[in-house]
C-alpha positions in Angstrom: -98.1 45.0 -15.1 -101.1 42.9 -14.0 -103.7 42.0 -16.6 -106.7 44.3 -16.2 -110.0 43.6 -17.9 -113.4 45.4 -17.9 -115.9 43.1 -16.1 -119.4 43.6 -17.3 -120.8 42.2 -14.1 -119.2 44.8 -11.8 -119.0 47.5 -14.5 -115.4 48.3 -13.6 -111.9 47.6 -15.0 -110.3 45.3 -12.5 -107.2 43.1 -12.0 -107.6 39.7 -13.4 -107.1 37.1 -10.7 -107.9 33.6 -12.0 -109.6 31.0 -9.8 -106.6 28.8 -10.4 -103.5 30.5 -11.7 -102.2 27.1 -12.8 -105.2 26.7 -15.2 -107.2 29.6 -16.6 -110.6 28.6 -18.2 -112.6 30.7 -20.7 -115.9 30.1 -22.4 -117.1 32.2 -25.4 -120.4 31.8 -27.2 -119.9 30.5 -30.7 -122.0 30.5 -33.9 -125.4 29.2 -34.6 -124.7 27.3 -37.8 -127.5 28.0 -40.2 -125.7 30.5 -42.6 -122.3 31.9 -43.3 -120.8 34.1 -40.6 -121.1 37.8 -41.2 -118.4 40.3 -40.1 -120.2 41.0 -36.9 -120.0 37.3 -36.0 -116.2 37.5 -36.7 -115.5 40.3 -34.3 -115.8 38.2 -31.0 -113.8 35.4 -32.7 -110.9 37.7 -33.4 -111.2 39.5 -30.0 -111.2 36.4 -27.9 -108.5 34.8 -30.0 -106.2 37.6 -29.1 -107.2 37.3 -25.4 -106.5 33.5 -25.5 -103.1 34.2 -27.0 -102.3 36.7 -24.4 -103.5 34.4 -21.5 -101.2 31.7 -22.9 -98.2 33.9 -22.5 -99.1 34.8 -18.9 -100.3 31.5 -17.5 -99.0 27.9 -17.8 -102.3 26.3 -18.9 -105.4 27.8 -20.6 -108.5 26.0 -21.7 -110.5 28.0 -24.2 -114.0 26.6 -25.0 -116.2 28.0 -27.8 -119.4 26.1 -28.7 -121.3 25.3 -31.8 -125.1 25.7 -31.6 -126.4 23.1 -34.0 -130.0 22.8 -32.7 -132.0 26.0 -32.9 -135.2 27.4 -34.4 -133.3 29.4 -37.0 -131.7 26.2 -38.3 -135.1 24.5 -38.4 -136.6 27.5 -40.3 -133.7 27.5 -42.8 -134.2 23.8 -43.5 -138.0 24.3 -44.1 -137.3 27.3 -46.4 -134.6 25.5 -48.4 -135.7 21.9 -48.3 -132.1 21.0 -47.3 -131.5 18.4 -44.6 -130.8 19.9 -41.2 -127.7 17.8 -40.8 -126.3 18.9 -44.1 -127.0 22.5 -43.3 -125.1 22.4 -40.0 -122.2 20.5 -41.4 -121.8 22.7 -44.4 -122.0 26.0 -42.4 -119.8 24.7 -39.7 -117.1 23.7 -42.2 -117.4 27.2 -43.8 -117.1 28.8 -40.4 -113.9 26.9 -39.6 -112.4 27.8 -43.0 -113.3 31.5 -42.7 -112.0 31.9 -39.2 -108.8 30.2 -40.1 -108.4 32.7 -42.9 -108.7 35.4 -40.2 -105.7 33.8 -38.5 -107.9 32.7 -35.5 -106.6 29.6 -33.8 -109.1 26.9 -33.0 -110.4 26.8 -29.5 -109.1 24.0 -27.2 -112.6 22.6 -26.9 -115.5 23.1 -29.3 -118.6 21.4 -27.9 -121.6 20.9 -30.1 -125.1 21.3 -28.6 -126.4 18.1 -30.1 -123.7 16.1 -28.3 -124.8 17.4 -24.9 -128.6 16.8 -24.8 -128.2 14.3 -21.9 -126.3 16.9 -19.8 -129.0 19.5 -20.5 -131.8 17.1 -19.4 -129.9 16.3 -16.2 -129.5 20.0 -15.5 -133.1 20.7 -16.1 -134.1 17.9 -13.8 -131.9 19.4 -11.1 -133.6 22.8 -11.6 -137.1 21.2 -11.2 -136.0 19.3 -8.1 -134.7 22.5 -6.5 -137.9 24.5 -7.2 -136.3 26.8 -9.9 -138.2 25.3 -12.8 -141.5 23.7 -13.5 -143.0 21.5 -16.3 -146.3 22.1 -18.1 -147.8 21.0 -21.4 -144.5 19.5 -22.6 -142.5 22.6 -21.8 -140.1 23.1 -18.9 -139.8 26.7 -17.8 -137.3 28.5 -15.5 -139.0 30.4 -12.7 -137.3 33.8 -12.7 -138.9 34.9 -9.4 -137.3 31.9 -7.7 -133.9 33.6 -8.1 -133.6 36.8 -6.0 -130.8 38.5 -7.8 -131.9 37.7 -11.4 -131.0 40.7 -13.6 -127.7 41.4 -11.9 -125.6 41.2 -15.1 -127.9 43.3 -17.3 -129.0 45.6 -14.5 -132.6 45.5 -15.8 -135.8 45.7 -13.7 -138.8 43.3 -14.2 -140.5 45.6 -16.8 -137.4 45.9 -18.8 -136.8 42.2 -18.6 -140.2 41.4 -20.0 -139.8 44.0 -22.8 -136.2 43.0 -23.6 -137.0 39.3 -23.8 -139.9 40.0 -26.2 -142.0 37.5 -24.2 -145.7 37.0 -24.2 -148.0 35.5 -21.7 -148.1 31.8 -22.6 -150.5 29.3 -21.0 -147.6 27.2 -19.8 -145.9 30.2 -18.0 -146.5 31.2 -14.4 -144.8 34.6 -14.9 -144.2 36.6 -18.1 -140.5 36.8 -17.5 -140.0 33.1 -17.1 -138.0 31.5 -19.9 -138.1 28.1 -21.6 -135.6 25.3 -20.8 -137.2 22.6 -22.9 -140.0 22.6 -25.5 -141.9 20.0 -27.5 -140.9 19.1 -31.1 -143.2 18.3 -34.0 -142.4 15.2 -36.0 -140.7 17.2 -38.8 -138.1 19.0 -36.6 -135.3 17.6 -34.4 -136.3 16.2 -31.1 -135.0 13.9 -28.3 -136.9 11.8 -25.8 -137.1 13.3 -22.3 -139.1 13.0 -19.1 -141.4 15.7 -20.5 -141.9 14.1 -23.9 -140.1 14.4 -27.2 -138.6 17.8 -27.5 -135.6 20.0 -27.8 -133.6 22.4 -25.5 -134.0 26.1 -25.2 -131.1 28.1 -26.4 -129.8 29.3 -23.0 -129.6 25.9 -21.3 -127.2 24.7 -24.1 -124.3 26.9 -23.0 -124.9 26.2 -19.3 -124.6 22.5 -19.9 -121.6 22.6 -22.2 -119.6 25.1 -20.1 -120.3 22.9 -17.0 -119.1 19.7 -18.7 -115.9 21.2 -20.1 -114.9 23.9 -17.6 -116.7 23.0 -14.3 -119.3 24.7 -12.1 -117.2 27.9 -12.0 -114.6 29.3 -14.4 -112.7 32.5 -15.1 -114.0 34.3 -18.1 -117.2 34.2 -20.1 -117.2 36.2 -23.3 -119.4 37.2 -26.2 -121.0 40.1 -28.0 -122.8 42.9 -26.2 -126.1 41.7 -27.6 -125.8 38.5 -25.6 -125.9 40.1 -22.1 -129.6 39.9 -22.1 -131.3 37.5 -22.2 -128.7 34.8 -23.0 -126.0 35.5 -20.5 -128.4 36.6 -17.8 -130.2 33.3 -18.2 -127.0 31.2 -18.2 -126.1 32.7 -14.9 -129.6 31.9 -13.5 -129.6 28.3 -14.7 -126.1 27.5 -13.7 -126.0 29.0 -10.2 -129.4 27.6 -9.3 -128.6 24.1 -10.7 -125.2 23.8 -8.9 -125.8 25.9 -5.9 -122.6 27.7 -6.6 -121.9 31.4 -5.7 -120.0 32.0 -8.9 -120.7 30.9 -12.4 -118.2 32.9 -14.4 -115.9 35.1 -12.3 -115.5 37.8 -15.1 -117.7 38.7 -18.0 -116.3 40.4 -21.1 -118.4 41.7 -24.1 -117.3 43.2 -27.4 -119.2 46.2 -28.7 -121.7 46.5 -31.6 -120.5 46.6 -35.2 -121.9 48.9 -37.8 -121.2 48.6 -41.5 -120.5 51.5 -43.8 -122.0 53.8 -41.2 -125.3 52.0 -40.8 -126.7 48.9 -39.3 -125.9 45.9 -41.5 -128.8 45.1 -43.9 -129.0 43.1 -47.1 -131.3 45.8 -48.5 -128.7 48.5 -47.9 -126.0 46.4 -49.6 -123.7 46.6 -46.6 -124.3 43.1 -45.2 -120.9 41.4 -45.5 -120.2 37.8 -44.9 -116.7 36.8 -44.1 -116.8 34.3 -47.0 -117.6 37.0 -49.5 -115.1 39.5 -48.1 -112.3 36.9 -48.5 -112.8 37.0 -52.2 -111.8 40.7 -52.2 -109.4 41.0 -49.3 -106.9 38.7 -47.5 -108.1 37.5 -44.1 -105.2 39.1 -42.2 -106.4 42.5 -43.5 -109.9 41.8 -42.1 -108.3 40.8 -38.8 -106.2 44.0 -38.6 -109.2 46.1 -39.4 -111.2 44.5 -36.6 -108.4 45.0 -34.1 -107.9 48.7 -34.9 -110.9 49.5 -32.7 -111.0 48.7 -29.0 -113.1 45.6 -28.5 -115.6 47.3 -26.1 -116.3 50.3 -28.4 -118.7 50.3 -31.3 -117.1 49.9 -34.6 -117.9 51.1 -38.1 -116.6 48.4 -40.5 -115.9 49.6 -44.0 -114.3 48.3 -47.2 -112.2 51.4 -47.3 -110.9 50.4 -43.8 -110.0 47.0 -45.3 -108.0 48.6 -48.1 -106.1 50.7 -45.6 -105.4 47.6 -43.5 -104.1 45.8 -46.6 -101.7 48.6 -47.4 -100.6 48.8 -43.8 -99.7 45.1 -43.8 -97.9 45.5 -47.1 -95.5 47.9 -45.4 -94.8 45.3 -42.6 -94.3 42.4 -45.0 -92.2 44.5 -47.4 -89.7 45.1 -44.6 -89.8 41.5 -43.4 -89.1 40.4 -47.0 -86.0 42.5 -47.1 -84.8 40.6 -44.0 -86.1 37.2 -45.0 -82.6 35.7 -44.9 -82.1 36.6 -41.3 -83.0 33.5 -39.1 -85.5 34.0 -36.4 -85.8 32.5 -32.9 -88.6 32.6 -30.3 -88.7 35.9 -28.3 -90.8 37.4 -25.6 -93.5 39.9 -26.4 -92.0 43.4 -26.3 -93.1 45.3 -23.2 -94.5 48.1 -25.3 -97.0 45.7 -26.9 -97.6 43.6 -23.8 -98.4 46.6 -21.6 -101.1 47.7 -24.0 -102.8 44.3 -24.2 -102.6 43.9 -20.4 -104.7 47.1 -20.2 -108.1 45.6 -21.0 -106.9 44.2 -24.4 -106.0 47.6 -25.9 -105.4 46.4 -29.4 -105.2 49.8 -31.0 -102.4 50.7 -28.6 -100.7 47.4 -29.3 -100.9 48.0 -33.0 -99.3 51.4 -32.5 -96.5 49.7 -30.5 -96.2 47.2 -33.4 -95.4 50.0 -35.7 -92.7 51.1 -33.3 -91.2 47.6 -33.6 -91.4 47.9 -37.4 -89.5 51.2 -37.2 -86.8 49.6 -35.1 -86.3 46.9 -37.7 -86.3 49.3 -40.6 -83.6 51.5 -38.9 -81.6 48.7 -37.3 -77.9 48.4 -37.7 -76.6 45.1 -39.0 -76.0 43.7 -35.5 -79.4 44.8 -34.3 -81.5 43.2 -37.1 -82.0 39.8 -35.5 -83.3 41.1 -32.2 -85.5 43.7 -34.0 -87.0 41.0 -36.3 -87.6 38.7 -33.4 -89.4 41.4 -31.5 -91.6 42.3 -34.4 -92.6 38.7 -35.0 -93.3 38.0 -31.3 -95.4 41.1 -31.1 -97.2 40.1 -34.3 -97.9 36.6 -33.0 -99.8 37.6 -29.9 -102.0 39.8 -32.2 -102.3 37.0 -34.8 -100.5 39.1 -37.4 -97.3 38.9 -39.5 -97.0 35.1 -39.4 -97.2 34.5 -43.2 -94.4 34.1 -45.7 -93.8 37.7 -46.9 -93.5 36.5 -50.5 -97.0 34.8 -50.3 -98.5 37.9 -48.8 -97.1 40.4 -51.2 -98.2 38.3 -54.2 -101.7 37.8 -53.0 -104.5 38.9 -55.2 -108.4 38.9 -55.1 -110.2 36.1 -56.7 -111.5 38.2 -59.6 -108.0 39.6 -60.3 -106.5 36.0 -60.1 -109.0 35.0 -62.8 -108.3 38.0 -65.1 -104.8 39.2 -64.3 -101.2 38.0 -64.8 -100.2 34.8 -63.0 -97.0 34.6 -60.9 -95.3 32.6 -63.6 -96.2 35.1 -66.3 -94.9 38.0 -64.2 -91.6 36.1 -63.6 -91.2 35.6 -67.3 -91.7 39.3 -68.0 -89.2 40.3 -65.3 -86.6 37.9 -66.8 -87.2 39.5 -70.2 -86.8 42.9 -68.7 -83.6 42.0 -66.9 -82.2 40.7 -70.2 -83.3 43.9 -72.0 -81.5 46.0 -69.4 -78.4 44.0 -69.7 -78.4 44.6 -73.5 -79.1 48.3 -72.9 -82.5 47.9 -74.6 -84.2 50.4 -72.4 -87.2 50.9 -74.6 -88.1 47.2 -74.1 -87.3 47.4 -70.4 -89.5 50.5 -69.9 -92.3 48.9 -71.9 -92.3 45.8 -69.7 -92.2 47.9 -66.5 -95.2 49.9 -67.8 -97.1 46.8 -68.7 -96.5 45.4 -65.2 -97.4 48.7 -63.6 -100.7 48.8 -65.4 -101.4 45.3 -64.0 -100.8 46.5 -60.5 -97.3 45.0 -60.2 -94.7 47.0 -58.4 -91.1 46.3 -59.1 -88.1 46.9 -56.8 -84.6 46.9 -58.4 -81.6 46.4 -56.2 -78.0 45.1 -56.6 -79.3 41.7 -55.6 -81.9 41.6 -58.4 -85.5 42.6 -59.0 -88.4 41.6 -56.7 -92.0 42.3 -57.2 -95.3 42.6 -55.3 -98.9 43.3 -56.1 -100.0 46.8 -55.4 
């Protein structure tokens, strides 16, 4: 089956035909590092991580770029509110972002450009736009002239009135037209700024991604991804800047956008108590459960993220890892992705369908005859790998506990001691002691499994 993706630009599901089948290139908008990532920020990271994994199984070379926005008015505002140095804010929040996404089993991108490392490239691109008549400078600002591009709005399908309303713009003295947008703006002494032909200033948000994608992927590349909220104005403006600066017919050949995310049935809000950062969720749930919960909805559909959904995802993964633990002594080898899983992912990244097929792989392993176990286990792990699931040591997974429980509950060593005492009691036919220890462990959420090979345990 040929990989099919829904292209936002054409509004149809279409065959994916890369510009160069020997080297697929993808750019995804990354975080603005002024605070911890919330669960809505995590959704595109997980979605496009699966896509990059899939592309690597289909093509010989893939370059996946995801940027870090480390110069932005939100960062400046956070620094002024907190009194913390801007550099410290961006380093700390970038480090937390990397740690949190790794916990969600997301692989790092091949390239992770930072905006502050590409100021010169932005200045050069802005100069090109001025020279070609697509931008103009006034009062220390450089502004892109939207009327200079005849097909502006092609991605978002908005007319001029909707563009002005959607961009929340106002008539500014340095703008010729209300829909024009800023490429460069002056900086006061107390906020970051760089010398430029137009005075000390800083880039507009949109020019950053145009300059970074051009440097690392070229004038044209295959896929540009991000959240649905970025279609306008960010992605629309990227297209305008890049096509006009380079004179190319194509900027990104395909556009992919993940849907909006609700939380507990409503828009995320700190006042409603449903604003979840990934960092906080990881104290209550393992990262892989968060990942599974995100993948159980199709990436283009709106999603209602709930803690109950996380609990269900944790129990679902418990079942997978419990079977894998039973076959932990069976050696594994690299295997191709089962067709049942691959066909779902090749159909516009249908992760719910792929997870259903993953359960079929689990059933095959659970019911496998002795001579079928190796192949069934390899299939399950290969299917899990492309989804970013089931790659942990089953023992570690089944003994995981939340931070609060780890502080108050029994440690692994204490559990092992109690199990040893119980085994001894059973051997001496002291069933009262054996039952008392089992009850004690059960009350602490510890589930025991007795077999001819001994007793194993997991946290419930």
